[in-house]
C-alpha positions as CSV (number, residue, x, y, z in Angstrom):
1,M,77.5,12.5,12.1
2,Q,79.7,12.9,15.0
3,Q,77.0,11.9,17.5
4,L,76.2,8.9,15.5
5,A,79.9,7.8,15.4
6,R,80.3,8.3,19.1
7,L,77.1,6.4,19.8
8,R,78.2,3.5,17.5
9,L,81.5,3.4,19.3
10,E,80.0,3.2,22.7
11,N,77.3,0.8,21.7
12,P,78.4,-1.6,18.9
13,E,75.7,-4.0,19.9
14,M,72.8,-1.5,19.0
15,T,71.1,-2.1,15.7
16,L,70.5,0.6,13.2
17,R,66.8,1.0,14.3
18,E,67.9,1.4,17.9
19,L,70.7,4.0,16.9
20,G,68.0,5.9,14.8
21,E,65.5,6.0,17.9
22,V,68.1,7.5,20.0
23,L,69.0,10.1,17.5
24,K,65.7,10.7,16.3
25,I,66.4,9.6,12.5
26,S,65.2,6.8,10.5
27,R,67.2,3.5,10.1
28,S,67.9,4.5,6.7
29,G,69.4,7.9,7.7
30,V,71.7,6.1,10.2
31,N,72.7,3.6,7.3
32,H,73.4,6.5,5.0
33,R,75.4,8.3,7.6
34,L,77.4,5.2,8.5
35,Q,78.2,4.7,5.0
36,R,79.5,8.1,4.7
37,L,81.8,7.7,7.7
38,L,83.2,4.7,6.2
39,Q,84.0,6.4,3.0
40,L,85.5,9.5,4.8
41,G,87.6,6.9,6.8
42,E,88.8,5.1,3.9
43,K,89.7,8.5,2.3
44,I,91.7,9.6,5.4
45,A,93.3,6.3,5.5
46,G,94.4,6.4,2.0
47,E,95.9,9.9,2.4
48,K,97.9,8.4,5.1
49,G,99.0,5.5,3.0
50,I,97.2,3.0,5.3
51,E,95.6,0.2,3.2
52,N,92.6,-2.2,3.9
53,I,91.0,-0.5,7.0
54,M,88.2,-3.0,6.8
């Protein structure tokens, strides 16, 4: 997930399919991992008292 997070930050214009091709995972796998990263971010933000990160 760290690789995906870095790749996404460095290349926000890339599609899920393109990200998957670079990481050698499916588009669905990319989507699943990005959703998990968002959940983790929201959890951490909530623990720190930060609301509405999206």
